[in-house]
N, C-alpha and C positions, 0 to 999 in steps of 0.2 A: 903385818901376818895373819892376823884374824880376819880382816877385810877380805884379804885374798882367798883364804879360805871360803867365805860367804860368797865371794864372786864366783870361783871356781864352781862349789856346789850348786848355785844356781843355773848356771849355764849347763851343767850336765843333766840337771832335773828338766830343765828346757828341752834339752836334746833328748832326753828319754820320752818325754812326753809326746814329741813330736813323731817319734817313729813309729807307734802303732797308728797315728794318724794316716799314715801314706799306706798307698797300694803296693801291695809286692807282688813281684816277680819272682816264678820258680826257677830254680836252675835248669830245666829243659825247655820252659819258657823263653827265656833269656836267650839261649842257643837258637831255638827255631827261629825266633824275631830277627836274631842277628843273619842267620842264612836268607831270609826274606827280604831283606832291607841293605844288606850290604851292596856298596857300590862295586867292590871288587868281584862279587859274585856276577852282578849283572854286567859288567864288561866282559866277564869270562862266558856268560850265556850267548852274548852279542858276538863273540868270536864263533862261538859255536854254531850260531845261524849264518854266520859268514863261510864257515868252511860247509855247511850244508848245502849252500848254494853253489859253491865252488863246485862240487861234485855235479849238482844239476849242470853247470855250463860246460864242463869236460863232457859228459854223456849227450847233451842237447845238441852238440855238434853235429852229430849223426842224424838229426832230426830237420828236414828240410826248413829252411827259412824262406817265407813268401813275403814278396815284395810287390806291390801295386802302384803303378805310376801313369800319369795321364797329363797331356798337353795340348795346347793348341798354337798353331803358327803359319806362316807362309814362305814359301821359297822361290828363287829365280834361278831357272837353269836346271842342269842335272843333278839330281839330288844324290850325294855319296852314301846316304843310308834311307832305307823307307821309312818315311814318317809314320808314326801310328798315333793313334786318337788314347790309347791307353794299352799299357803291357802289364802282365804278370809274372812275375819270375819267381823260380823256385832254385834255391841251392842247398848241397850239404855234402859233407865228408862221406864217403863211403867206407875206404879203408887207408889206414894208416899205421904203419907199425908202432910209430913212438906214440899216438893216440892212446893206446892201450895202457902205456906205463905212465900216460898224464893220469887217466883216469884212477889207476891204482895208489898214485900219488897223491891223488887227491882226498882218497877215501883214508889213506894213513893221517893225512892234515885233519880229516874230520875225527879219526880216533884221538889224534892229539889234542885236538879242542876239546873231546869229553873226558879225557883225563886231565887236562887244565883245569877245566871247571871242576871235577872231583877235587882237585888240591886246593883250588881256592876256596870252595866250601870247607875243606878239613881246616885249611889256616884260619878262614873266619871262625869256625866251632872250635878252635883251640883259643885262640884271643878272648872270645866270650866266656869259656869256660876259666881261664885262667882270670880272666877281670873279674868274673862273677866269685870265684874262691878268694881272691885278694880282697874283694869289697867285704865278704862274709868275716874274713880276718881282721879287718880294719875295724868293722862294729865290735866285734869282741874284744879287740886290742884298746877301743875308744873307751869300753865299759870297766876294762881292768886297769888302765891307767888312770881314770877317774878315780877309782877306788884307791890306787896307789898315791894318787897325787893328794888325797883328802887325809890319807896315812900320815904322809909326810909333813903336811901342814900341822895335823895333831902333834906328830913327834917334836916340830919346832916349837908348839906351844908349851909341851911337856918341859923341853930343854930349857925354854926359857924362864920358866919356874924353878928348875933344878939349878940354875946359874944363878937367880937371885938367892935360892937356898944355901949356894957355894957347895952342892953337891956335884956340879960339874963346871969345867974351865969354860971360858969365853969361847975358846976354839972349838969345842963341841958345838956350841949354838951357831959359829960361823958354818960348821960342815951340815949341818941340819938344814940350815935355810939354802945352802948351796944345793943339796940333795933336792930339797923343795922345788926350787928354780928348774933345775933339770928336769924333774917330773913335768912339771907345766910345759917347758919346752918340748918334751916328747909329746905330750898331749896336743898341743899345738900342730907339731909337725905329723902326727896322727891325723888329725883332723883335715889338713891341707891335702893328705894322700888320699884319704876317703873321699874328699870332695872330687877330686882328680879320678879317682876310680868310677864314682858315680856318673861323672859327666862322660866319661869313655864308653859307658855302658849303654849310658842314655843314648849317645850316638850311633852305637853299633845297633840297638835295638830300635830306634826311633820312637821312642816313649819319653815322656816327659822325665826330667832329674829327680822329680820327687816321688816319683815310683820306684825308685834305683834304691831298694831295701830289700838285702839278700835274706833269705829265709834258710835258714841253717839246716833245718828238718828236709829240706827239698833236695840237699846236695848228697848224690848217690855216693857209694863207698867206690874207692877206684880200683880195678880190678889188678890181680897179682900179677906183678912184671914177670914175663917169662923171658929166660935169657936165651937168646938168639946168637946163631954162630953169624957173625959179621959178614962171613965169606959167603954166605947163602941166606942172604936177608930176601923176605917177602918185598916184591917191588911197590913202592910206594905210588900213588898217582901223578906224583911231580915227575918220579923217574919214568914212569910207563908214558907220560907225555912227551919227554925228551926222546925217548927212544923211538916212538911213533913219527916224531918230527924229523928225527934222523933217517928213519927208512923212507920217509917221504922225500929228504933231499936226494938221497941214493936214485930212487927212480925217477926222479928228474934229471938227474945226470944223465942216466941212460937212455931215457927219450930223446934228450938233446943231443946225444951223440948217435942217435938213429936216423937221422935226419936224411944225411946225405946215402948216395947209392941204396936207396932202398925206393919201391914205388909207391906213390900215393895216388888214391883214386877218389874222383869227385863227380858227384852227381848235378845235372843241370836241365831244368826245362822251362821253356819260356811260352807264353802266348799274347799275340797282339793283334790289334784291330787297325789295320791301315788306313789311315786318313782318306776320305774320298773327295776332300775339299782343296787339295792342294796339286790337281793334275797329274796324279802319280800316273796315272793310264798313259799319258803321253810318253812316258820315259819307259814303263814297264808293261809288259802284257800279262795282264793280270787274269784275264779271262774271266772276269768279274767275281774273282774269288779274293775277299777283303779280310780274311783271317789268315794269320801264321801261326803255326805251332812249331816248337822243336824240342826235341827231348834225347840226352844222351849222356854218357859220362866221358869222364875225361882223364886220362893218366899223365902222370908227371912222374920223372925219374931225375931227381937233383943230383948233379956231377960235382958241382963245385960251389961252396957256399962259404967263404971266410969268416964272415959274422956268425955264421951257425956254428963253425968249428970253433971260433973263439968263445962263444956261448957254453959249449960243449965242455971245454977247458975248465972255465970259469964255474960252472955247476959242479965238475969233477972234485975240485979244490976246495969248493964249499962242502961238498959231503965229505971230503976226507977231513977239514977242520973240525966237522959236525961231530964224528966218529973220535977225535981225540978228544972234544969236549965231554961225550958220553962217558969215555973211560975215567977223564979227571973226576968228573961228578962221583960215579960209582965208588972210586976209592975215596973221596973225600968222604961220602955218605958213611961208608964202612968204617973209617976212622973215626966220624964224628960219632956213630952209635957206639962203638968200644969206651969211648971217653964218656959219653951220655950214661951209658950202662953201669959203668963204675961210681959214676959221681950219684945216681940213683940208688945204687945200693948203699951208699956211703951216709947219703941223705936220711934214708930209711932208719939206717943204724942210729944216726943222731937225733933222729923224733924218738926212738925209743929210750934213749939216752935220757931226751928232755923228760918225756913222760913221767920217767923214774925219778928225775930231780925233781920235778912238781909234786910228785907224792910223797917223796922226802920232805920237802918243805911244808906241805900241808900236816904232815905228823909232827915235823918240829914245832908247828904253829900251835898245834894241840898240846903237846907238851908244855910248851910256855903258858897256856891258858890255866892248865890243869895245877901247874907248878904256882903260877900267881896267887891262886886262889886257895891252893892246899894250906892246911894248919899244921902241915908237919915240920920238922927241925931241919929240913932241906936249905938248899941255897934260897936267899929271898929273891923274887924277880918282881921288878917293878913295871909300871905302864909302860915306861921306856923301852923296856925288852917286848912288851907285848906289840907295840907299834913296830919295832925294829924286825920282828917276826912275821908281822903282817906283809910290811913292804918286801921282805924276802920272799916270801909265800907268791906275792903278785908278781915279782920278777921272773920268778921260776916259770909261771903261768903263762908270762908273755914269751918266754925264750922258748916254751913250748909250742906256742901258737905259731911263732916265727919259723921254727923248724918244721912244723907240720906243712906249712904253707910251702916253705923250699921242697920237700920232699913231693907233695902234689904237684907243683908246678914242673920238676925234672920228670915224674911220672907221666904226665899228659905228653910233654914234648917227645918222650920216649916211645909212648905208644904212637905217635905221628910218624917218627922218624923210623920206626920199624913196620908199619902197615898195619897197626893193630888198632887205631884210632876210629876207624869206621865201624869194624866190630862192636866197640864198646857203645860208641854213638846208637847203633842199632839195637842194642839191648835197652837204652833207653827210650826207642820209638823215634829217634833222631835220624835221619836220613843226610849222612854227611855227602853223599854222591849221587848221582842221577840214578834213576830206576834202570836196571836193566832190561 
């Protein structure tokens, strides 16, 4: 067991000496870099560019498209069409009642893409913030577990001596050894978790894993949770994206339904240079004029189109399905916020209790130290009692760290679910959404 004590002490000394040598990343820097390098955010940005291009497609249909064509050839007999050396053709839409709805639908899709990007950024920011808090917790817990493991090994050594002196039973030694092994297992598990958090945060920030050392003094205080009415919650970017997407579906359904029994007007213009080398003059009296120009508008009035009618029904069903989904999402969000609000409050109280328990354990340790070295006629306390008090103090400290982390995670989740995360991030000079 003494060799184990030396091994664990050397391992923790090496870890402690390695930490200061690493470049550290602050809390806000970690979130900023995660937002800059997240594939999820980049994918949402691509969707935004696609939605912007779609609006251009819907609008540019009113801008004439110009096509130039040319060709050479020969013919025999009467030609059914007048051959031209080259032609210039321009076409565009002038009026369509459904096109206005398509344009508005594309604009709502653009809004949905903007909100989806904001939601993706908030998700990444939440992930980075929670990962950073967890990494900081693991670093502090590692130090506490190392000290607790050292105390447990010292206690084993003390109990061994007491058993040899027939002051303790052999069972007490087995219990002390078991506790020491349990502390070592917790230390190894915490090391694994810290490595996992470091790796995840390195992937989020696109930094080297060796730089993933949390700075406790860079972590800001979380804002006080404001209790909100779950029936009148501020809309989150995710919900606003869903609502904008639903509005776009409704407008597309209306546009599809407006195709038949409504006029459409199109513009067309064409210029051509008639070919002088194919004996056109033998069949047509051109009077020496080899230029041909036509300009006009075309009116169409669709009376029956079963395909379009079926498409309109399909779009209407899709819009109705989307409306039902939005209602279900709103209900789920309200219920989730109610549960999360209660859980956040409970975890906050647990964290306060853990703080008090840790304070009591510190006081108890001080009392043991004073009583152990006092010369009064009170109860005699031994080094075994001292190590037991030290272990108890470390356990209460770890419980305090765990409850604080749980409370912080719940609070950040609550901020995002209630639309308050963006405001907190902006107070840290971190933009979670696109600039307005």
